[in-house]
N, CA, C, O and CB atoms as a CASP TS submission, in Angstrom:
PFRMAT TS
TARGET T0000
AUTHOR 0000-0000-0000
METHOD Language model
MODEL 1
PARENT N/A
ATOM      1  N   MET     1     -82.672 -35.486  40.234  1.00  0.00           N
ATOM      2  CA  MET     1     -81.602 -34.587  39.792  1.00  0.00           C
ATOM      3  C   MET     1     -82.002 -33.963  38.448  1.00  0.00           C
ATOM      4  O   MET     1     -82.591 -34.629  37.597  1.00  0.00           O
ATOM      5  CB  MET     1     -80.235 -35.355  39.669  1.00  0.00           C
ATOM      6  N   SER     2     -81.684 -32.721  38.276  1.00  0.00           N
ATOM      7  CA  SER     2     -82.015 -32.002  37.046  1.00  0.00           C
ATOM      8  C   SER     2     -81.120 -32.427  35.900  1.00  0.00           C
ATOM      9  O   SER     2     -79.979 -32.844  36.101  1.00  0.00           O
ATOM     10  CB  SER     2     -81.901 -30.501  37.261  1.00  0.00           C
ATOM     11  N   LYS     3     -81.651 -32.317  34.708  1.00  0.00           N
ATOM     12  CA  LYS     3     -80.872 -32.569  33.500  1.00  0.00           C
ATOM     13  C   LYS     3     -80.276 -31.250  33.027  1.00  0.00           C
ATOM     14  O   LYS     3     -80.785 -30.177  33.354  1.00  0.00           O
ATOM     15  CB  LYS     3     -81.749 -33.220  32.383  1.00  0.00           C
ATOM     16  N   LEU     4     -79.192 -31.335  32.254  1.00  0.00           N
ATOM     17  CA  LEU     4     -78.552 -30.127  31.730  1.00  0.00           C
ATOM     18  C   LEU     4     -79.542 -29.294  30.926  1.00  0.00           C
ATOM     19  O   LEU     4     -79.437 -28.068  30.897  1.00  0.00           O
ATOM     20  CB  LEU     4     -77.343 -30.494  30.859  1.00  0.00           C
ATOM     21  N   THR     5     -80.488 -29.936  30.281  1.00  0.00           N
ATOM     22  CA  THR     5     -81.452 -29.193  29.473  1.00  0.00           C
ATOM     23  C   THR     5     -82.374 -28.337  30.324  1.00  0.00           C
ATOM     24  O   THR     5     -83.094 -27.489  29.797  1.00  0.00           O
ATOM     25  CB  THR     5     -82.272 -30.145  28.636  1.00  0.00           C
ATOM     26  N   ASP     6     -82.360 -28.549  31.638  1.00  0.00           N
ATOM     27  CA  ASP     6     -83.189 -27.751  32.541  1.00  0.00           C
ATOM     28  C   ASP     6     -82.573 -26.384  32.835  1.00  0.00           C
ATOM     29  O   ASP     6     -83.162 -25.590  33.568  1.00  0.00           O
ATOM     30  CB  ASP     6     -83.410 -28.504  33.843  1.00  0.00           C
ATOM     31  N   PHE     7     -81.412 -26.102  32.279  1.00  0.00           N
ATOM     32  CA  PHE     7     -80.692 -24.870  32.582  1.00  0.00           C
ATOM     33  C   PHE     7     -80.419 -24.079  31.301  1.00  0.00           C
ATOM     34  O   PHE     7     -79.294 -24.082  30.802  1.00  0.00           O
ATOM     35  CB  PHE     7     -79.371 -25.184  33.311  1.00  0.00           C
ATOM     36  N   PRO     8     -81.442 -23.401  30.765  1.00  0.00           N
ATOM     37  CA  PRO     8     -81.270 -22.730  29.473  1.00  0.00           C
ATOM     38  C   PRO     8     -80.216 -21.625  29.490  1.00  0.00           C
ATOM     39  O   PRO     8     -79.534 -21.419  28.487  1.00  0.00           O
ATOM     40  CB  PRO     8     -82.580 -22.151  29.032  1.00  0.00           C
ATOM     41  N   ILE     9     -80.069 -20.917  30.596  1.00  0.00           N
ATOM     42  CA  ILE     9     -79.064 -19.849  30.654  1.00  0.00           C
ATOM     43  C   ILE     9     -77.664 -20.454  30.588  1.00  0.00           C
ATOM     44  O   ILE     9     -76.799 -19.956  29.868  1.00  0.00           O
ATOM     45  CB  ILE     9     -79.229 -19.000  31.948  1.00  0.00           C
ATOM     46  N   THR    10     -77.447 -21.538  31.347  1.00  0.00           N
ATOM     47  CA  THR    10     -76.154 -22.227  31.297  1.00  0.00           C
ATOM     48  C   THR    10     -75.883 -22.757  29.898  1.00  0.00           C
ATOM     49  O   THR    10     -74.765 -22.643  29.395  1.00  0.00           O
ATOM     50  CB  THR    10     -76.112 -23.378  32.317  1.00  0.00           C
ATOM     51  N   ASN    11     -76.889 -23.330  29.270  1.00  0.00           N
ATOM     52  CA  ASN    11     -76.702 -23.861  27.914  1.00  0.00           C
ATOM     53  C   ASN    11     -76.303 -22.757  26.948  1.00  0.00           C
ATOM     54  O   ASN    11     -75.412 -22.951  26.121  1.00  0.00           O
ATOM     55  CB  ASN    11     -77.982 -24.550  27.422  1.00  0.00           C
ATOM     56  N   GLN    12     -76.947 -21.606  27.041  1.00  0.00           N
ATOM     57  CA  GLN    12     -76.606 -20.491  26.154  1.00  0.00           C
ATOM     58  C   GLN    12     -75.212 -19.972  26.458  1.00  0.00           C
ATOM     59  O   GLN    12     -74.456 -19.647  25.542  1.00  0.00           O
ATOM     60  CB  GLN    12     -77.631 -19.358  26.289  1.00  0.00           C
ATOM     61  N   ALA    13     -74.865 -19.892  27.743  1.00  0.00           N
ATOM     62  CA  ALA    13     -73.518 -19.441  28.116  1.00  0.00           C
ATOM     63  C   ALA    13     -72.459 -20.388  27.555  1.00  0.00           C
ATOM     64  O   ALA    13     -71.414 -19.941  27.082  1.00  0.00           O
ATOM     65  CB  ALA    13     -73.384 -19.345  29.653  1.00  0.00           C
ATOM     66  N   MET    14     -72.723 -21.680  27.606  1.00  0.00           N
ATOM     67  CA  MET    14     -71.769 -22.661  27.075  1.00  0.00           C
ATOM     68  C   MET    14     -71.603 -22.501  25.559  1.00  0.00           C
ATOM     69  O   MET    14     -70.489 -22.593  25.042  1.00  0.00           O
ATOM     70  CB  MET    14     -72.233 -24.096  27.408  1.00  0.00           C
ATOM     71  N   LYS    15     -72.698 -22.264  24.859  1.00  0.00           N
ATOM     72  CA  LYS    15     -72.615 -22.028  23.415  1.00  0.00           C
ATOM     73  C   LYS    15     -71.825 -20.759  23.117  1.00  0.00           C
ATOM     74  O   LYS    15     -71.008 -20.728  22.197  1.00  0.00           O
ATOM     75  CB  LYS    15     -74.022 -21.930  22.802  1.00  0.00           C
ATOM     76  N   THR    16     -72.073 -19.717  23.898  1.00  0.00           N
ATOM     77  CA  THR    16     -71.373 -18.450  23.691  1.00  0.00           C
ATOM     78  C   THR    16     -69.881 -18.613  23.926  1.00  0.00           C
ATOM     79  O   THR    16     -69.077 -18.178  23.102  1.00  0.00           O
ATOM     80  CB  THR    16     -71.937 -17.367  24.615  1.00  0.00           C
ATOM     81  N   ILE    17     -69.496 -19.235  25.044  1.00  0.00           N
ATOM     82  CA  ILE    17     -68.073 -19.361  25.349  1.00  0.00           C
ATOM     83  C   ILE    17     -67.381 -20.269  24.336  1.00  0.00           C
ATOM     84  O   ILE    17     -66.227 -20.027  23.983  1.00  0.00           O
ATOM     85  CB  ILE    17     -67.875 -19.905  26.771  1.00  0.00           C
ATOM     86  N   GLU    18     -68.069 -21.311  23.863  1.00  0.00           N
ATOM     87  CA  GLU    18     -67.473 -22.167  22.838  1.00  0.00           C
ATOM     88  C   GLU    18     -67.213 -21.367  21.562  1.00  0.00           C
ATOM     89  O   GLU    18     -66.160 -21.506  20.939  1.00  0.00           O
ATOM     90  CB  GLU    18     -68.391 -23.372  22.538  1.00  0.00           C
ATOM     91  N   SER    19     -68.167 -20.540  21.183  1.00  0.00           N
ATOM     92  CA  SER    19     -68.013 -19.719  19.991  1.00  0.00           C
ATOM     93  C   SER    19     -66.846 -18.748  20.139  1.00  0.00           C
ATOM     94  O   SER    19     -66.029 -18.607  19.228  1.00  0.00           O
ATOM     95  CB  SER    19     -69.303 -18.954  19.706  1.00  0.00           C
ATOM     96  N   VAL    20     -66.771 -18.078  21.290  1.00  0.00           N
ATOM     97  CA  VAL    20     -65.689 -17.115  21.524  1.00  0.00           C
ATOM     98  C   VAL    20     -64.344 -17.819  21.541  1.00  0.00           C
ATOM     99  O   VAL    20     -63.374 -17.311  20.978  1.00  0.00           O
ATOM    100  CB  VAL    20     -65.908 -16.358  22.846  1.00  0.00           C
ATOM    101  N   MET    21     -64.269 -18.986  22.183  1.00  0.00           N
ATOM    102  CA  MET    21     -62.999 -19.718  22.227  1.00  0.00           C
ATOM    103  C   MET    21     -62.540 -20.120  20.827  1.00  0.00           C
ATOM    104  O   MET    21     -61.354 -20.028  20.510  1.00  0.00           O
ATOM    105  CB  MET    21     -63.133 -20.966  23.111  1.00  0.00           C
ATOM    106  N   LYS    22     -63.470 -20.562  19.997  1.00  0.00           N
ATOM    107  CA  LYS    22     -63.109 -20.934  18.625  1.00  0.00           C
ATOM    108  C   LYS    22     -62.664 -19.711  17.831  1.00  0.00           C
ATOM    109  O   LYS    22     -61.718 -19.795  17.047  1.00  0.00           O
ATOM    110  CB  LYS    22     -64.295 -21.618  17.921  1.00  0.00           C
ATOM    111  N   GLU    23     -63.333 -18.581  18.025  1.00  0.00           N
ATOM    112  CA  GLU    23     -62.908 -17.340  17.356  1.00  0.00           C
ATOM    113  C   GLU    23     -61.499 -16.952  17.802  1.00  0.00           C
ATOM    114  O   GLU    23     -60.686 -16.516  16.988  1.00  0.00           O
ATOM    115  CB  GLU    23     -63.903 -16.185  17.659  1.00  0.00           C
ATOM    116  N   GLN    24     -61.214 -17.109  19.077  1.00  0.00           N
ATOM    117  CA  GLN    24     -59.877 -16.804  19.590  1.00  0.00           C
ATOM    118  C   GLN    24     -58.837 -17.762  19.026  1.00  0.00           C
ATOM    119  O   GLN    24     -57.707 -17.356  18.752  1.00  0.00           O
ATOM    120  CB  GLN    24     -59.866 -16.862  21.118  1.00  0.00           C
ATOM    121  N   ASP    25     -59.204 -19.029  18.849  1.00  0.00           N
ATOM    122  CA  ASP    25     -58.295 -19.992  18.216  1.00  0.00           C
ATOM    123  C   ASP    25     -57.926 -19.523  16.809  1.00  0.00           C
ATOM    124  O   ASP    25     -56.756 -19.553  16.426  1.00  0.00           O
ATOM    125  CB  ASP    25     -58.941 -21.402  18.162  1.00  0.00           C
ATOM    126  N   ILE    26     -58.912 -19.098  16.056  1.00  0.00           N
ATOM    127  CA  ILE    26     -58.676 -18.623  14.690  1.00  0.00           C
ATOM    128  C   ILE    26     -57.815 -17.369  14.709  1.00  0.00           C
ATOM    129  O   ILE    26     -56.866 -17.252  13.934  1.00  0.00           O
ATOM    130  CB  ILE    26     -60.011 -18.343  13.971  1.00  0.00           C
ATOM    131  N   TYR    27     -58.145 -16.431  15.592  1.00  0.00           N
ATOM    132  CA  TYR    27     -57.365 -15.199  15.715  1.00  0.00           C
ATOM    133  C   TYR    27     -55.908 -15.522  16.056  1.00  0.00           C
ATOM    134  O   TYR    27     -54.988 -14.990  15.433  1.00  0.00           O
ATOM    135  CB  TYR    27     -57.978 -14.273  16.793  1.00  0.00           C
ATOM    136  N   GLY    28     -55.704 -16.386  17.036  1.00  0.00           N
ATOM    137  CA  GLY    28     -54.347 -16.758  17.436  1.00  0.00           C
ATOM    138  C   GLY    28     -53.596 -17.464  16.329  1.00  0.00           C
ATOM    139  O   GLY    28     -52.409 -17.214  16.124  1.00  0.00           O
ATOM    140  N   PHE    29     -54.276 -18.346  15.612  1.00  0.00           N
ATOM    141  CA  PHE    29     -53.622 -19.055  14.518  1.00  0.00           C
ATOM    142  C   PHE    29     -53.229 -18.084  13.411  1.00  0.00           C
ATOM    143  O   PHE    29     -52.125 -18.162  12.871  1.00  0.00           O
ATOM    144  CB  PHE    29     -54.538 -20.155  13.962  1.00  0.00           C
ATOM    145  N   ASP    30     -54.133 -17.172  13.077  1.00  0.00           N
ATOM    146  CA  ASP    30     -53.827 -16.172  12.051  1.00  0.00           C
ATOM    147  C   ASP    30     -52.644 -15.295  12.473  1.00  0.00           C
ATOM    148  O   ASP    30     -51.806 -14.937  11.646  1.00  0.00           O
ATOM    149  CB  ASP    30     -55.063 -15.295  11.774  1.00  0.00           C
ATOM    150  N   LYS    31     -52.581 -14.958  13.746  1.00  0.00           N
ATOM    151  CA  LYS    31     -51.511 -14.081  14.240  1.00  0.00           C
ATOM    152  C   LYS    31     -50.169 -14.808  14.358  1.00  0.00           C
ATOM    153  O   LYS    31     -49.133 -14.276  13.959  1.00  0.00           O
ATOM    154  CB  LYS    31     -51.899 -13.502  15.597  1.00  0.00           C
ATOM    155  N   TYR    32     -50.192 -16.032  14.908  1.00  0.00           N
ATOM    156  CA  TYR    32     -48.940 -16.745  15.210  1.00  0.00           C
ATOM    157  C   TYR    32     -48.629 -17.888  14.242  1.00  0.00           C
ATOM    158  O   TYR    32     -47.566 -18.504  14.321  1.00  0.00           O
ATOM    159  CB  TYR    32     -49.000 -17.293  16.609  1.00  0.00           C
ATOM    160  N   LYS    33     -49.566 -18.165  13.328  1.00  0.00           N
ATOM    161  CA  LYS    33     -49.391 -19.206  12.303  1.00  0.00           C
ATOM    162  C   LYS    33     -49.273 -20.609  12.888  1.00  0.00           C
ATOM    163  O   LYS    33     -48.685 -21.496  12.268  1.00  0.00           O
ATOM    164  CB  LYS    33     -48.163 -18.909  11.477  1.00  0.00           C
ATOM    165  N   LYS    34     -49.826 -20.807  14.070  1.00  0.00           N
ATOM    166  CA  LYS    34     -49.861 -22.138  14.683  1.00  0.00           C
ATOM    167  C   LYS    34     -50.874 -22.113  15.817  1.00  0.00           C
ATOM    168  O   LYS    34     -51.170 -21.050  16.362  1.00  0.00           O
ATOM    169  CB  LYS    34     -48.444 -22.570  15.203  1.00  0.00           C
ATOM    170  N   PRO    35     -51.407 -23.277  16.176  1.00  0.00           N
ATOM    171  CA  PRO    35     -52.370 -23.315  17.279  1.00  0.00           C
ATOM    172  C   PRO    35     -51.677 -23.161  18.625  1.00  0.00           C
ATOM    173  O   PRO    35     -50.463 -23.326  18.738  1.00  0.00           O
ATOM    174  CB  PRO    35     -53.163 -24.619  17.250  1.00  0.00           C
ATOM    175  N   LEU    36     -52.464 -22.845  19.635  1.00  0.00           N
ATOM    176  CA  LEU    36     -51.962 -22.767  21.000  1.00  0.00           C
ATOM    177  C   LEU    36     -51.391 -24.128  21.384  1.00  0.00           C
ATOM    178  O   LEU    36     -51.999 -25.164  21.116  1.00  0.00           O
ATOM    179  CB  LEU    36     -53.085 -22.330  21.991  1.00  0.00           C
ATOM    180  N   ASP    37     -50.227 -24.117  22.008  1.00  0.00           N
ATOM    181  CA  ASP    37     -49.547 -25.370  22.352  1.00  0.00           C
ATOM    182  C   ASP    37     -48.949 -25.241  23.747  1.00  0.00           C
ATOM    183  O   ASP    37     -48.117 -24.369  23.996  1.00  0.00           O
ATOM    184  CB  ASP    37     -48.438 -25.719  21.304  1.00  0.00           C
ATOM    185  N   HIS    38     -49.376 -26.108  24.647  1.00  0.00           N
ATOM    186  CA  HIS    38     -48.909 -26.028  26.030  1.00  0.00           C
ATOM    187  C   HIS    38     -47.409 -26.263  26.178  1.00  0.00           C
ATOM    188  O   HIS    38     -46.833 -25.944  27.218  1.00  0.00           O
ATOM    189  CB  HIS    38     -49.652 -27.023  26.869  1.00  0.00           C
ATOM    190  N   THR    39     -46.768 -26.823  25.141  1.00  0.00           N
ATOM    191  CA  THR    39     -45.325 -27.070  25.225  1.00  0.00           C
ATOM    192  C   THR    39     -44.503 -25.845  24.819  1.00  0.00           C
ATOM    193  O   THR    39     -43.280 -25.844  24.958  1.00  0.00           O
ATOM    194  CB  THR    39     -44.948 -28.254  24.344  1.00  0.00           C
ATOM    195  N   ASP    40     -45.170 -24.806  24.319  1.00  0.00           N
ATOM    196  CA  ASP    40     -44.445 -23.583  23.985  1.00  0.00           C
ATOM    197  C   ASP    40     -43.852 -22.985  25.255  1.00  0.00           C
ATOM    198  O   ASP    40     -44.405 -23.124  26.346  1.00  0.00           O
ATOM    199  CB  ASP    40     -45.376 -22.560  23.278  1.00  0.00           C
ATOM    200  N   ASN    41     -42.734 -22.328  25.091  1.00  0.00           N
ATOM    201  CA  ASN    41     -42.014 -21.777  26.231  1.00  0.00           C
ATOM    202  C   ASN    41     -42.564 -20.397  26.603  1.00  0.00           C
ATOM    203  O   ASN    41     -41.936 -19.371  26.342  1.00  0.00           O
ATOM    204  CB  ASN    41     -40.509 -21.689  25.922  1.00  0.00           C
ATOM    205  N   TYR    42     -43.752 -20.396  27.218  1.00  0.00           N
ATOM    206  CA  TYR    42     -44.380 -19.173  27.692  1.00  0.00           C
ATOM    207  C   TYR    42     -44.576 -19.284  29.195  1.00  0.00           C
ATOM    208  O   TYR    42     -44.656 -20.383  29.744  1.00  0.00           O
ATOM    209  CB  TYR    42     -45.733 -18.914  26.969  1.00  0.00           C
ATOM    210  N   ASN    43     -44.652 -18.151  29.842  1.00  0.00           N
ATOM    211  CA  ASN    43     -45.068 -18.121  31.239  1.00  0.00           C
ATOM    212  C   ASN    43     -46.592 -18.011  31.215  1.00  0.00           C
ATOM    213  O   ASN    43     -47.140 -16.909  31.169  1.00  0.00           O
ATOM    214  CB  ASN    43     -44.389 -16.918  32.046  1.00  0.00           C
ATOM    215  N   TRP    44     -47.264 -19.147  31.246  1.00  0.00           N
ATOM    216  CA  TRP    44     -48.708 -19.187  31.079  1.00  0.00           C
ATOM    217  C   TRP    44     -49.434 -18.425  32.173  1.00  0.00           C
ATOM    218  O   TRP    44     -50.452 -17.788  31.901  1.00  0.00           O
ATOM    219  CB  TRP    44     -49.183 -20.614  31.050  1.00  0.00           C
ATOM    220  N   MET    45     -48.938 -18.473  33.404  1.00  0.00           N
ATOM    221  CA  MET    45     -49.582 -17.735  34.488  1.00  0.00           C
ATOM    222  C   MET    45     -49.474 -16.233  34.268  1.00  0.00           C
ATOM    223  O   MET    45     -50.433 -15.502  34.516  1.00  0.00           O
ATOM    224  CB  MET    45     -48.963 -18.114  35.832  1.00  0.00           C
ATOM    225  N   GLU    46     -48.331 -15.769  33.811  1.00  0.00           N
ATOM    226  CA  GLU    46     -48.163 -14.341  33.528  1.00  0.00           C
ATOM    227  C   GLU    46     -49.109 -13.906  32.402  1.00  0.00           C
ATOM    228  O   GLU    46     -49.717 -12.838  32.474  1.00  0.00           O
ATOM    229  CB  GLU    46     -46.690 -14.030  33.147  1.00  0.00           C
ATOM    230  N   MET    47     -49.228 -14.738  31.366  1.00  0.00           N
ATOM    231  CA  MET    47     -50.146 -14.417  30.268  1.00  0.00           C
ATOM    232  C   MET    47     -51.585 -14.358  30.776  1.00  0.00           C
ATOM    233  O   MET    47     -52.351 -13.475  30.388  1.00  0.00           O
ATOM    234  CB  MET    47     -50.022 -15.458  29.134  1.00  0.00           C
ATOM    235  N   PHE    48     -51.947 -15.299  31.642  1.00  0.00           N
ATOM    236  CA  PHE    48     -53.287 -15.319  32.219  1.00  0.00           C
ATOM    237  C   PHE    48     -53.544 -14.046  33.023  1.00  0.00           C
ATOM    238  O   PHE    48     -54.594 -13.420  32.878  1.00  0.00           O
ATOM    239  CB  PHE    48     -53.473 -16.560  33.108  1.00  0.00           C
ATOM    240  N   LEU    49     -52.588 -13.663  33.869  1.00  0.00           N
ATOM    241  CA  LEU    49     -52.752 -12.454  34.673  1.00  0.00           C
ATOM    242  C   LEU    49     -52.920 -11.216  33.799  1.00  0.00           C
ATOM    243  O   LEU    49     -53.728 -10.341  34.112  1.00  0.00           O
ATOM    244  CB  LEU    49     -51.558 -12.274  35.603  1.00  0.00           C
ATOM    245  N   GLN    50     -52.172 -11.138  32.717  1.00  0.00           N
ATOM    246  CA  GLN    50     -52.297 -10.001  31.798  1.00  0.00           C
ATOM    247  C   GLN    50     -53.683  -9.968  31.156  1.00  0.00           C
ATOM    248  O   GLN    50     -54.298  -8.907  31.047  1.00  0.00           O
ATOM    249  CB  GLN    50     -51.211 -10.067  30.708  1.00  0.00           C
ATOM    250  N   GLU    51     -54.165 -11.129  30.735  1.00  0.00           N
ATOM    251  CA  GLU    51     -55.485 -11.197  30.111  1.00  0.00           C
ATOM    252  C   GLU    51     -56.584 -10.831  31.114  1.00  0.00           C
ATOM    253  O   GLU    51     -57.537 -10.133  30.765  1.00  0.00           O
ATOM    254  CB  GLU    51     -55.734 -12.604  29.539  1.00  0.00           C
ATOM    255  N   MET    52     -56.451 -11.300  32.352  1.00  0.00           N
ATOM    256  CA  MET    52     -57.449 -10.986  33.366  1.00  0.00           C
ATOM    257  C   MET    52     -57.420  -9.502  33.722  1.00  0.00           C
ATOM    258  O   MET    52     -58.468  -8.900  33.955  1.00  0.00           O
ATOM    259  CB  MET    52     -57.220 -11.835  34.619  1.00  0.00           C
ATOM    260  N   ALA    53     -56.238  -8.916  33.763  1.00  0.00           N
ATOM    261  CA  ALA    53     -56.145  -7.472  34.027  1.00  0.00           C
ATOM    262  C   ALA    53     -56.867  -6.697  32.931  1.00  0.00           C
ATOM    263  O   ALA    53     -57.597  -5.746  33.211  1.00  0.00           O
ATOM    264  CB  ALA    53     -54.662  -7.020  34.120  1.00  0.00           C
ATOM    265  N   ASP    54     -56.659  -7.107  31.685  1.00  0.00           N
ATOM    266  CA  ASP    54     -57.383  -6.462  30.580  1.00  0.00           C
ATOM    267  C   ASP    54     -58.888  -6.647  30.754  1.00  0.00           C
ATOM    268  O   ASP    54     -59.653  -5.701  30.566  1.00  0.00           O
ATOM    269  CB  ASP    54     -56.928  -7.038  29.215  1.00  0.00           C
ATOM    270  N   GLY    55     -59.315  -7.851  31.109  1.00  0.00           N
ATOM    271  CA  GLY    55     -60.733  -8.118  31.294  1.00  0.00           C
ATOM    272  C   GLY    55     -61.358  -7.241  32.357  1.00  0.00           C
ATOM    273  O   GLY    55     -62.475  -6.754  32.184  1.00  0.00           O
ATOM    274  N   LEU    56     -60.651  -7.036  33.452  1.00  0.00           N
ATOM    275  CA  LEU    56     -61.161  -6.163  34.509  1.00  0.00           C
ATOM    276  C   LEU    56     -61.290  -4.723  34.021  1.00  0.00           C
ATOM    277  O   LEU    56     -62.231  -4.021  34.392  1.00  0.00           O
ATOM    278  CB  LEU    56     -60.245  -6.222  35.736  1.00  0.00           C
ATOM    279  N   LYS    57     -60.350  -4.285  33.194  1.00  0.00           N
ATOM    280  CA  LYS    57     -60.447  -2.931  32.638  1.00  0.00           C
ATOM    281  C   LYS    57     -61.631  -2.827  31.680  1.00  0.00           C
ATOM    282  O   LYS    57     -62.309  -1.801  31.648  1.00  0.00           O
ATOM    283  CB  LYS    57     -59.140  -2.547  31.913  1.00  0.00           C
ATOM    284  N   TYR    58     -61.885  -3.870  30.905  1.00  0.00           N
ATOM    285  CA  TYR    58     -63.032  -3.855  29.996  1.00  0.00           C
ATOM    286  C   TYR    58     -64.334  -3.757  30.795  1.00  0.00           C
ATOM    287  O   TYR    58     -65.237  -3.009  30.420  1.00  0.00           O
ATOM    288  CB  TYR    58     -63.039  -5.124  29.103  1.00  0.00           C
ATOM    289  N   ILE    59     -64.431  -4.508  31.890  1.00  0.00           N
ATOM    290  CA  ILE    59     -65.628  -4.449  32.730  1.00  0.00           C
ATOM    291  C   ILE    59     -65.794  -3.043  33.307  1.00  0.00           C
ATOM    292  O   ILE    59     -66.902  -2.508  33.339  1.00  0.00           O
ATOM    293  CB  ILE    59     -65.550  -5.499  33.869  1.00  0.00           C
ATOM    294  N   GLN    60     -64.700  -2.454  33.758  1.00  0.00           N
ATOM    295  CA  GLN    60     -64.773  -1.104  34.322  1.00  0.00           C
ATOM    296  C   GLN    60     -65.274  -0.110  33.270  1.00  0.00           C
ATOM    297  O   GLN    60     -66.108   0.746  33.566  1.00  0.00           O
ATOM    298  CB  GLN    60     -63.390  -0.666  34.859  1.00  0.00           C
ATOM    299  N   CYS    61     -64.767  -0.228  32.058  1.00  0.00           N
ATOM    300  CA  CYS    61     -65.240   0.658  30.983  1.00  0.00           C
ATOM    301  C   CYS    61     -66.736   0.484  30.757  1.00  0.00           C
ATOM    302  O   CYS    61     -67.450   1.467  30.562  1.00  0.00           O
ATOM    303  CB  CYS    61     -64.474   0.381  29.675  1.00  0.00           C
ATOM    304  N   GLU    62     -67.212  -0.748  30.781  1.00  0.00           N
ATOM    305  CA  GLU    62     -68.632  -1.000  30.584  1.00  0.00           C
ATOM    306  C   GLU    62     -69.454  -0.397  31.723  1.00  0.00           C
ATOM    307  O   GLU    62     -70.541   0.134  31.497  1.00  0.00           O
ATOM    308  CB  GLU    62     -68.896  -2.506  30.477  1.00  0.00           C
ATOM    309  N   MET    63     -68.936  -0.481  32.932  1.00  0.00           N
ATOM    310  CA  MET    63     -69.653   0.029  34.098  1.00  0.00           C
ATOM    311  C   MET    63     -69.785   1.543  34.079  1.00  0.00           C
ATOM    312  O   MET    63     -70.774   2.077  34.581  1.00  0.00           O
ATOM    313  CB  MET    63     -68.954  -0.402  35.365  1.00  0.00           C
ATOM    314  N   VAL    64     -68.809   2.249  33.509  1.00  0.00           N
ATOM    315  CA  VAL    64     -68.860   3.713  33.537  1.00  0.00           C
ATOM    316  C   VAL    64     -69.429   4.301  32.259  1.00  0.00           C
ATOM    317  O   VAL    64     -69.589   5.518  32.165  1.00  0.00           O
ATOM    318  CB  VAL    64     -67.482   4.273  33.776  1.00  0.00           C
ATOM    319  N   SER    65     -69.736   3.475  31.279  1.00  0.00           N
ATOM    320  CA  SER    65     -70.267   4.032  30.021  1.00  0.00           C
ATOM    321  C   SER    65     -71.771   4.130  30.037  1.00  0.00           C
ATOM    322  O   SER    65     -72.370   4.577  29.059  1.00  0.00           O
ATOM    323  CB  SER    65     -69.833   3.188  28.842  1.00  0.00           C
TER
END
């Protein structure tokens, strides 16, 4: 069986996503003055769908530029 170190692209992707997630944590804390909390009264699925819709639009912009 391969070791995780055998997958340099995956390792780099994991570092990238960790960095982006931490940046988003800081952005969210600065904006809302508190960390993300699953007990907050949000419709998490609706928020996810909105974020994914934005992501698809960003990809489309990249594809046509």
